[in-house]
C-alpha positions, 0 to 999 in steps of 0.5 A, spaced: 477 898 825 475 896 833 478 890 836 472 885 838 470 885 845 471 879 849 465 876 854 464 878 861 461 875 866 458 881 871 451 882 873 446 885 868 443 888 875 451 892 874 451 894 868 444 897 869 446 901 875 453 904 872 448 906 866 447 913 869 454 915 867 455 920 863 459 916 856 466 920 854 463 924 846 466 921 840 472 926 838 469 930 831 474 926 826 472 919 829 467 914 826 461 912 828 462 907 831 455 901 831 455 896 837 453 889 834 450 884 840 450 877 839 452 870 844 454 867 838 462 868 836 461 867 829 455 871 828 459 877 830 465 875 826 461 875 819 457 883 821 463 886 823 467 883 817 461 886 813 460 894 816 467 894 817 468 899 811 462 903 814 463 903 821 467 902 826 465 895 830 465 894 837 462 887 840 458 884 845 458 877 847 452 879 853 447 885 853 451 886 861 457 886 857 453 891 850 451 896 857 458 896 860 459 900 852 454 904 853 458 907 858 465 909 855 463 913 848 456 914 842 453 909 838 451 911 831 447 905 831 446 899 835 444 892 833 442 887 837 440 879 837 433 877 840 434 871 844 441 872 848 442 866 856 440 871 861 438 877 860 434 877 852 435 882 847 428 886 848 429 886 855 437 891 855 432 893 849 428 897 855 434 899 859 437 902 853 430 907 853 430 908 860 437 911 859 436 918 858 443 919 854 442 912 851 435 911 849 435 915 843 440 912 840 436 906 834 437 899 835 436 893 830 433 886 833 436 881 829 433 874 830 432 867 826 425 867 828 418 869 831 416 873 824 409 874 826 405 881 827 405 880 835 413 879 836 415 884 832 410 889 835 413 887 841 421 889 839 417 896 837 414 897 843 421 896 847 424 901 843 427 898 836 427 902 830 428 896 825 428 888 824 433 885 820 432 878 819 437 871 820 441 869 816 442 877 813 444 879 806 450 883 807 448 889 801 441 889 805 444 889 813 449 894 810 445 899 807 440 900 814 446 900 817 449 906 812 443 911 814 444 911 821 450 912 820 450 918 816 444 920 820 448 919 827 453 923 823 449 929 821 446 929 828 453 930 831 455 937 825 449 940 827 450 937 835 457 942 834 455 947 828 457 954 833 464 950 834 465 948 826 463 955 824 469 958 829 472 953 825 471 956 819 472 961 820 480 960 822 479 956 814 479 963 812 486 963 814 488 957 808 489 957 802 483 958 798 485 952 793 485 947 800 478 952 803 475 951 796 477 943 796 472 943 803 467 947 801 467 942 795 466 935 799 461 938 804 456 940 798 457 933 798 455 930 804 450 935 805 448 932 798 448 925 800 446 926 807 440 930 804 438 924 800 437 919 804 432 924 809 428 925 803 427 919 802 424 917 808 418 919 812 421 925 817 423 931 817 429 935 822 429 942 824 433 947 827 428 951 833 430 955 838 430 955 846 424 962 847 420 960 841 413 963 840 409 960 837 413 954 836 417 956 829 423 953 827 430 956 825 431 952 821 428 944 817 432 939 813 427 935 809 420 933 805 416 938 808 413 939 803 412 932 802 410 930 810 407 936 811 403 939 805 406 946 806 411 949 803 416 952 810 415 959 808 406 958 810 409 956 816 413 963 817 409 967 813 403 964 818 407 962 826 400 960 829 399 954 823 403 948 826 399 949 834 392 951 829 392 945 825 394 939 832 387 934 833 383 939 838 383 932 842 390 933 842 392 940 843 392 941 850 397 934 850 402 937 845 402 944 849 403 941 855 409 937 853 412 943 849 412 947 855 415 941 859 420 940 854 425 947 858 426 941 864 426 935 862 431 937 856 427 932 851 420 932 848 416 925 845 411 925 842 404 922 838 399 926 835 394 928 829 396 934 825 391 936 820 395 936 813 393 940 807 388 936 803 385 936 810 388 929 811 389 928 819 397 925 819 400 921 826 407 924 828 411 922 832 414 930 834 422 928 839 427 934 840 433 934 843 435 940 848 442 942 845 448 947 850 453 951 847 459 950 851 459 952 856 452 949 859 448 953 856 441 953 852 441 954 844 436 951 841 432 944 840 434 939 836 428 934 833 425 930 828 417 930 827 417 922 823 410 921 820 407 915 823 400 914 820 402 907 816 403 904 822 398 907 825 393 904 821 394 898 821 394 898 828 387 899 828 385 895 822 389 889 827 385 891 833 379 892 828 379 885 824 380 883 832 373 886 835 370 884 828 372 876 829 370 875 837 363 879 834 362 874 829 363 869 835 358 871 840 353 872 834 356 865 832 354 863 839 348 867 840 345 864 834 346 856 834 341 858 841 337 862 838 335 856 833 335 851 838 328 856 841 326 856 835 326 849 832 322 848 840 318 853 838 316 852 830 316 844 833 310 845 838 306 849 834 306 844 828 304 838 833 298 843 837 297 844 830 296 837 827 293 835 833 288 841 836 282 842 833 282 850 832 276 855 831 277 860 826 280 865 832 285 860 835 287 858 828 288 866 827 293 867 833 297 861 832 298 863 826 301 869 828 305 866 833 309 861 828 310 868 824 313 872 830 317 865 830 319 864 823 322 872 823 326 869 829 328 864 824 329 869 818 332 875 823 337 868 826 340 867 818 343 874 817 347 873 824 348 867 822 351 871 815 355 875 819 357 870 822 359 867 816 356 861 818 350 860 814 350 855 808 352 857 801 351 855 794 356 858 789 355 859 782 357 864 776 352 868 776 349 873 770 351 880 775 346 882 768 340 876 769 341 878 776 340 886 775 333 883 772 330 880 778 333 886 783 329 890 779 323 886 779 324 886 787 323 892 788 319 896 782 313 897 789 318 898 793 322 904 793 317 909 790 316 914 785 321 919 789 327 913 788 330 912 782 334 906 781 339 905 774 344 901 774 351 902 770 356 896 768 361 895 763 358 891 757 365 886 758 363 884 765 365 878 769 360 872 772 362 873 779 363 866 783 358 867 789 350 865 792 345 868 788 340 869 792 345 872 798 348 876 792 340 878 790 339 879 799 345 884 798 344 888 793 337 889 796 339 891 803 344 896 801 338 899 796 333 900 801 338 902 806 340 908 800 332 910 799 332 910 806 337 914 807 335 919 801 327 922 804 326 927 798 328 923 794 333 922 789 337 917 784 340 909 786 346 907 782 349 901 782 355 900 777 359 893 776 367 893 774 372 887 772 378 888 778 384 886 777 388 888 784 395 886 786 397 882 793 399 890 797 391 891 797 387 896 802 382 890 803 387 885 805 384 881 799 388 876 795 391 877 789 386 876 782 380 878 778 375 880 782 368 883 780 366 890 783 358 889 784 357 898 788 352 901 791 352 910 791 346 914 794 346 921 794 343 921 801 345 925 808 351 920 808 353 918 814 360 920 820 367 918 820 366 916 828 361 911 827 363 908 819 366 902 822 359 902 827 355 900 821 358 893 821 357 891 826 351 886 828 344 890 831 347 898 829 343 901 826 341 909 826 336 909 823 329 910 828 327 904 833 322 899 830 326 901 824 331 897 823 334 890 826 341 894 825 344 887 821 343 889 814 350 890 813 353 885 817 350 880 813 353 883 806 359 884 811 359 876 812 356 874 806 362 879 802 368 875 806 364 868 807 365 868 799 372 868 798 370 878 798 371 884 802 366 890 802 368 897 804 364 903 804 367 910 803 361 916 805 361 923 807 356 927 811 351 931 805 354 927 799 352 920 800 354 913 800 357 908 797 358 900 798 363 896 794 362 889 794 367 885 792 367 877 789 371 873 786 371 872 778 368 866 776 372 861 775 371 859 766 366 854 766 364 853 773 358 851 773 352 851 778 353 848 785 348 843 784 341 846 789 339 841 795 333 837 793 327 841 794 321 840 797 318 839 789 323 833 788 323 830 794 315 831 794 311 827 800 314 822 799 314 818 807 318 811 808 316 805 806 314 803 813 313 805 820 321 805 822 324 806 830 328 811 830 332 812 836 333 819 838 337 825 841 338 831 842 342 835 849 337 840 848 330 837 852 324 842 848 328 840 841 328 832 843 320 833 846 318 837 840 323 833 834 319 825 837 314 829 837 313 831 828 315 823 828 310 820 832 306 823 828 310 822 822 308 814 824 313 813 827 316 809 833 322 813 838 327 813 843 329 818 846 337 820 848 339 826 851 346 825 849 350 820 846 354 816 852 346 814 853 345 813 846 350 807 844 348 804 850 341 804 848 344 801 841 348 796 844 343 794 849 339 791 842 342 793 836 337 790 831 330 795 835 332 801 831 332 803 823 335 810 824 340 816 828 337 822 829 342 825 833 345 833 834 351 836 832 353 840 838 352 835 845 357 836 850 361 830 851 361 827 844 359 831 837 354 828 832 359 825 828 362 821 834 355 819 836 354 816 827 361 813 828 360 809 834 353 806 831 356 804 825 363 800 829 357 798 833 353 796 827 355 797 820 352 801 815 348 805 820 342 810 817 344 818 820 341 824 820 345 830 823 342 836 826 345 842 826 343 850 830 349 853 825 354 850 823 353 849 814 355 841 812 359 843 808 364 845 813 362 840 819 368 835 819 367 829 818 361 828 815 359 821 811 357 824 805 350 818 806 349 822 812 344 830 810 344 835 814 338 838 818 338 845 820 334 848 826 329 850 826 326 844 820 319 843 818 317 835 818 315 837 812 324 837 811 324 831 816 321 827 813 325 828 807 330 827 809 328 820 812 326 818 806 331 819 802 336 814 806 330 809 805 327 811 798 332 805 793 334 800 799 332 795 804 333 798 811 340 795 813 339 791 819 343 787 825 344 780 823 
């Protein structure tokens, strides 16, 4: 076992410059060496004890010292601590990767912190092949290192193949018993190495220097599992490999193959079409081997399947993009609600205060209808941004199907048939029934539009239990799966991820807002579920909505008080109301509505101004109505400030986008009105505060 190396104090720059020297090659019978780098001597001793029977251990207590050891010979793997004083693990790994002679040595980072995805990705981008987190599990560490030691040993054996063949010829002079024993040991070693490689998504190959087209002379590993083809298929059709490289990557791959003879190595990622028609992402790396006289003999390389890593990277990018779009959409919806509140409020004032003839009333009705359509558009935006107000309840899918059938009876037309196929024992879903009904209607209408010549739309319902390792990103548990399937034109693969984005549509101008699928996506996410889309051009589309199963005994969430509940109730007397909204148009429209209801209104443009007015005359006002999202202070802060000045002060919050349940610190006795609201809605909210008790007054 190698003795621990003492820490030196040479500068990192000098060590980096010295790395351009070529290290001496290890002797044929020398054990593989493992370099362990950690600034904690206790960690070095512990790791050395665990690995001493796997390989010779060389230790270093800094990045600079590790770089100097790399000048003295080869290593099977480097165990590198991430955080060290001076040159940390990331900088050390980058220097190692930039050097021709050391860039292919596997690096395993040791870390006691930073298990987040962004730190792991940073480590992998610096050249790491794996992470081991402290405290180290000896069995796991020993197993990981043993794999790299075996791969290193095998690669070294391949590099010495020509010399080994000559040695085998000389060995024929030995006794038959000795030769048989050597052959048996070799077969056992090959079986062990093959078993290791078979368990990994990797193929090892040897390729002729002047091979045209590209056909390796030797392949090790599970070639069929990685590519879907037997190696014999590649021999029968030498052009198979390059033909199945993705057309967008083919030119780049050909250029890399042509230039590898000059640089002596190659490392490139590309997409390759497997036998089942799916594309996989391959990392293809090769080095040029030379004979004893320095003449090129062949390329030794590895083909690694990195499809899972690429898929995770794409999922992360897509999730961040959808989150950013959701935040942007929610903000836009808030601003639109302010505008619509001012427009609809102003229209209401005009209708109540101005006598209009039939033509004028027709124009007014048309204008109000357009504004209400804008309000519906905003509601869909809020659904995508997951900021709509949901009322989850236990949903009987069988009863829901009857309701959907009735709503769509005259919409689908005679060419389209709607069929429900649900399990007899289908669970109840837990979601907002009205929103689920709307989501299914959107999907069914999309399916109808995808089949202009008619066809059948199938809605299926299934019970599903999934584990934590599912592709939907859902917690483990029971779910109700509702799927809408059509046999229409399908969706092109290149736009499949875009169809969930707001305002994206494949329909003609004027035939769709592009908000249907985005609304379904937002509803499913906000309900604790997910949406999954599968489609093939010319065959049809299947859209799945996954919703949580309703807990046993979970009753319907009480609905908010409807207009029927409140009747046309009004306050027992006119009130003095203090109104604050930072949007001038909304404030003016709201004040006009309150005046028409018989109340006196004092306006303020922000929270501090309102509190100042209230402080000057505590007994002058009966009610505070304030916008939720304002600069300086929020509506909740205004209510709390008013109640510090005058305990029990009644208040109403008005908001453009926030769900009443999600407004932080909202007192239970403060109702929330969502913009745009009607005169009746604000009147009912006021009446609900003063119906059963006298108006509190200051002493």
